[in-house]
C-alpha positions in Angstrom: 131.3 90.2 117.9 131.9 86.9 119.6 128.8 87.6 121.6 126.7 87.6 118.4 128.0 84.2 117.3 127.4 82.7 120.8 123.8 83.9 120.8 123.3 82.7 117.3 124.6 79.3 118.2 121.9 79.2 120.9 119.3 80.3 118.4 120.4 77.5 116.1 119.9 75.0 119.0 116.4 76.2 120.1 114.7 77.3 116.8 112.8 74.7 114.8 114.6 73.4 111.7 114.3 75.9 108.8 112.6 78.5 111.0 113.2 82.1 110.0 114.9 84.7 112.2 115.3 88.4 111.6 118.2 90.3 113.3 118.7 94.0 113.1 122.3 95.3 112.9 124.0 98.6 112.1 125.2 98.9 108.5 128.8 98.5 109.4 128.4 95.0 110.7 125.3 93.5 109.0 127.0 92.1 105.8 130.0 90.7 107.6 127.7 89.0 110.3 125.5 87.5 107.6 128.5 86.1 105.8 130.1 84.7 109.0 126.9 83.0 110.1 126.7 81.2 106.8 130.4 80.4 106.7 130.2 78.9 110.2 127.3 76.7 109.2 124.8 78.3 111.5 122.2 80.0 109.2 121.6 80.8 105.6 121.3 84.5 104.9 118.3 84.8 102.6 118.1 88.6 102.1 118.4 92.0 103.7 115.2 93.6 105.0 115.4 97.3 105.1 113.3 99.5 107.3 113.2 103.1 105.9 112.5 105.5 108.7 110.0 108.1 107.5 110.8 110.3 110.5 114.5 109.7 111.3 116.3 111.3 114.3 117.9 114.7 113.5 121.6 115.1 113.0 122.4 117.0 116.2 126.0 117.8 115.3 125.3 118.2 111.6 128.5 116.5 110.7 127.0 113.5 108.8 123.9 112.2 107.1 120.8 111.4 109.1 120.4 107.6 109.7 117.3 106.9 107.8 117.2 103.1 107.7 118.0 100.0 109.6 119.0 96.7 108.1 117.5 93.4 109.2 119.1 90.1 108.2 116.6 87.4 107.2 118.2 84.1 108.3 117.1 80.5 108.0 117.9 77.9 110.7 119.3 75.3 108.2 123.0 75.2 109.1 123.9 77.2 106.0 122.5 74.6 103.5 120.1 76.9 101.6 116.8 75.2 102.6 113.3 76.7 102.0 112.0 78.5 105.1 109.7 76.5 107.4 107.0 79.2 107.2 106.7 81.9 104.6 103.2 83.5 104.3 103.2 85.6 101.2 101.0 88.6 101.8 100.5 90.7 98.6 102.9 91.8 95.9 102.8 95.4 97.4 103.5 94.2 101.0 106.3 91.7 100.1 109.0 94.2 99.3 112.2 93.9 101.3 112.3 97.7 101.6 109.6 98.8 104.1 108.8 102.4 105.1 107.4 103.1 108.5 107.3 105.9 111.0 109.0 105.5 114.3 105.9 104.9 116.4 102.4 104.5 114.9 101.8 108.2 114.3 105.4 109.4 114.4 105.8 109.3 118.1 107.7 106.7 120.0 105.6 104.3 122.2 108.4 103.5 124.6 111.6 105.0 126.0 113.7 102.3 124.4 116.4 103.9 122.1 116.0 101.3 119.3 112.3 100.9 119.3 110.9 99.2 116.1 107.5 100.1 114.7 104.8 97.7 115.8 103.4 97.5 112.3 106.8 96.5 111.0 107.3 93.8 113.6 103.7 92.5 113.1 104.3 92.3 109.4 107.4 90.1 109.9 105.6 88.0 112.5 102.8 87.3 110.1 105.1 86.4 107.2 107.4 84.1 109.2 105.0 82.4 111.6 101.6 80.9 111.7 98.8 81.5 114.2 99.6 79.7 117.5 103.3 79.7 116.9 105.8 81.0 119.5 107.8 84.1 118.7 111.0 84.6 120.6 112.6 88.0 121.3 115.4 87.7 123.7 116.4 91.3 123.4 112.9 92.5 124.0 113.6 96.2 124.8 110.2 97.8 125.0 108.3 94.7 124.1 107.1 95.6 120.6 107.7 92.2 119.1 105.7 90.5 121.9 102.8 93.0 121.5 102.8 92.4 117.7 102.9 88.6 118.2 99.9 88.7 120.5 97.9 90.9 118.2 98.7 88.5 115.3 97.4 85.5 117.3 100.9 84.1 118.2 102.4 83.4 121.5 105.5 85.3 122.6 108.5 84.9 124.8 110.0 88.2 125.6 113.4 88.2 127.4 115.0 91.4 128.8 117.5 92.0 131.5 117.0 95.7 132.1 114.4 96.1 134.9 113.0 99.4 133.6 112.2 97.8 130.3 110.8 94.6 132.0 108.2 96.9 133.7 107.4 98.5 130.4 107.0 95.1 128.6 104.7 93.8 131.4 102.5 96.9 131.2 102.2 96.8 127.4 101.5 93.1 127.3 98.8 93.3 130.0 97.1 96.1 128.1 97.1 94.0 124.9 95.9 90.9 126.7 93.1 93.0 128.3 92.1 94.6 125.0 92.1 91.2 123.1 90.0 89.7 125.9 87.4 92.5 125.7 87.2 92.1 121.9 86.8 88.4 122.3 84.0 88.9 124.8 82.2 91.3 122.5 82.2 88.7 119.7 80.9 85.9 122.0 
C-alpha cells in the first residue's frame, strides 16, 4: 500500500487546491485508504461513491457472491482540513446520489479489453460534477482511456497516462475517434 500513498502525495502536489479526485479501490482497502489519506494530512475523504454493476461478472467457481459494485473515494485536495471542493456542479436531485447504477459498457458490452473498465457514462458524470468546461482531467492509470474520452465529450481537456503499450494503442485509437467525431459535429454546426 505504500505505492498508493506515494502516488497520492504526487496528486497532492499537482492538483489545484481543493480540487476533487475520485479513486476506485476494492472493498477490502477503500475505507482504510480513505482514513490513512486523511490521517496523513493529504486529502479529506468526503464520501464513498458506489457504482452498482447492473451486469456483473459471473461467479465462475460459485464459491462466493458475485461482485456487483465498486467503491470510489471522493477526496478533496485540502491537506485533510475539510474545505469545500473547488468545483462541485450539482446536476439534479435524481443524478446526485452517491450510489449509481450502470452497465459495464454502454449497452452491457465492454468497449475495451481492459479488465477494470469503467462505464463512460459514469466517468462523464463524475467529470461534469467535479470539473468545469476547459478544465484538465488527469487519469494516470488510464487503462482503456474511458476517462479521457468522457472528458473530451464533456468539453474538458484530458491527460491520460498508461504504461502498458497495448492499452496506449487502444487509448490513442479511442481518443482520435472522439476528436474526429467532435470535429465533424462542430463543422456541421458552423
